[in-house]
C-alpha positions, -999 to +999 in steps of 0.1 A: -296-101-811-261-097-823-232-120-814-216-091-795-246-086-772-248-123-765-211-123-754-218-092-732-246-110-713-227-142-707-224-151-669-195-166-648-183-200-656-183-228-629-145-227-627-146-189-621-172-193-593-152-221-576-120-200-577-139-170-563-154-191-535-119-205-526-104-170-525-132-157-504-129-186-480-091-181-476-096-144-469-124-152-444-103-178-425-073-154-424-095-125-412-111-147-386-077-159-373-064-123-373-095-111-354-092-140-328-055-133-324-061-096-318-089-104-294-067-127-274-039-101-275-062-074-262-075-098-235-039-105-223-031-068-223-061-060-202-053-088-178-017-076-175-030-041-167-052-056-140-022-074-125+000-042-126-029-022-110-029-046-081+008-041-074+005-003-078-025+000-055-008-021-028+024-002-030+007+032-028-014+023+002+014+007+022+040+032+013+020+062+024+017+049+060+050+030+065+069+061+054+057+078+086+070+050+110+098+060+134+130+040+132+141+021+162+108+014+179+081+019+153+078-018+145+058-038+170+057-072+153+071-085+120+071-117+099+073-125+062+035-123+058+027-094+082+040-063+099+025-043+128+037-007+133+031+023+155+018+048+129+019+085+140-013+105+133-007+136+154+025+155+164+033+181+190+058+192+217+060+186+254+055+217+276+055+210+314+033+196+341+022+168+319+007+191+292+014+186+255+009+212+228-006+194+198+002+209+164-025+214+137-036+182+122-062+170+096-094+169+116-109+139+098-078+118+102-076+128+139-112+119+145-109+085+128-077+075+145-077+048+172-052+059+199-028+032+210-003+054+228+021+083+227+059+088+225+083+115+236+116+120+219+148+121+240+165+155+234+200+141+241+224+130+213+207+096+211+174+112+201+151+081+205+114+080+212+102+065+245+068+048+239+039+047+263+009+025+255-025+039+264-061+040+250-073+068+273-084+097+251-066+130+257-084+157+277-079+194+277-045+204+290-034+234+311-025+262+287-003+280+312+020+249+314+029+258+278+025+296+276+039+306+310+060+277+323+075+266+290+071+298+269+053+279+241+021+291+225-002+269+204-006+280+168-041+284+152-059+251+151-034+237+177-045+224+211-032+219+247-036+182+257-034+163+289-024+126+283-029+097+306-006+084+321+009+118+325+040+123+303+073+137+315+101+151+294+121+182+285+102+213+274+102+215+236+107+177+232+089+163+201+058+142+209+036+120+187+003+102+191+002+068+174-022+040+164-014+004+156-016-006+120-012-042+108-007-052+072-010-089+064-010-112+033-037-138+040-062-160+022-083-137+000-120-135+005-124-119-029-104-143-051-106-180-041-072-197-037-052-165-038-037-141-012-051-107-004-035-078+013-054-069+045-051-038+068-062-037+104-063-008+128-057-018+164-078-048+173-105-039+148-116-060+119-092-067+091-101-050+058-091-066+025-075-039+004-065-055-028-062-089-044-051-113-059-015-121-050+005-152-056+017-172-025+052-158-031+042-122-021+059-112+012+076-087+034+114-086+036+135-064+059+165-040+060+186-046+091+205-015+105+228-003+078+224-031+053+217-020+017+199-052+008+167-067+023+167-101+040+140-127+045+150-134+081+133-110+104+159-089+123+156-077+159+126-053+157+145-022+170+171-028+142+146-028+113+152+003+092+130-004+063+108-029+045+109-044+010+075-052-004+076-083-028+044-078-046+037-108-069+002-099-082-021-117-107-050-108-128-084-120-115-094-137-147-075-160-170-072-148-206-086-169-234-061-195-246-039-191-215-033-218-189-028-193-160-037-157-150-014-129-161+012-119-135+031-088-125+058-086-100+075-055-084+097-049-054+098-016-037+117-005-006+103+018+021+127+032+047+115+046+080+118+082+090+137+097+119+165+072+116+189+072+145+225+060+145+223+041+178 
């Protein structure tokens, strides 16, 4: 065997092996820390998305219904943790003789609604609704009260209704049927120690819509012509809008964090049919 072949088959020295092991260890530790950091970062992003999802879901649900509330009479009760409103679910016009022409409406929504009363709008300059509470289901009205007496004909999928107690008003005056809807921040049944947003129709059972929220989540109110919301609840007939203070949290706490991730938004909802009285 030649000296050249012996040099070619020589292995690593101990020093070379030690240096290699040290370098591999350093790279491994750095890679592990980077992987852990990325995992925690992704976990926090996921938790933040969860918290933002809570705020968006709550806003979308409440905004859809509160936007239909009539100003100057649509709010039945209000506090910083709850609000009860008269929410319209069907519209029409008054004819004569106590008969109302109901305009076409989504059949599913109409069937699921829980009647709490009706309201007829004053056709004078004031233009305010007068509310009548009733849970008596409408019956078939007298068609000639609309077609002959008032000269109003129901469109396709419309209906002639008789309400109890019998309404009175001016022919052609707007009429709405409403149900009572309550939104409330209360102790969550889904996430212990946090608040949930509940919805209740009439006197039925409250349904928890979304959670969790921090204890700072609340309703604030716009009084008459004010352009900023206030914590103090105004006179109910003066409420012209609601500010939702949605301080949501993620359900789980991210690794390495002492508290859940949070997301806070404020959104204003102003009521329709605003009057200047």
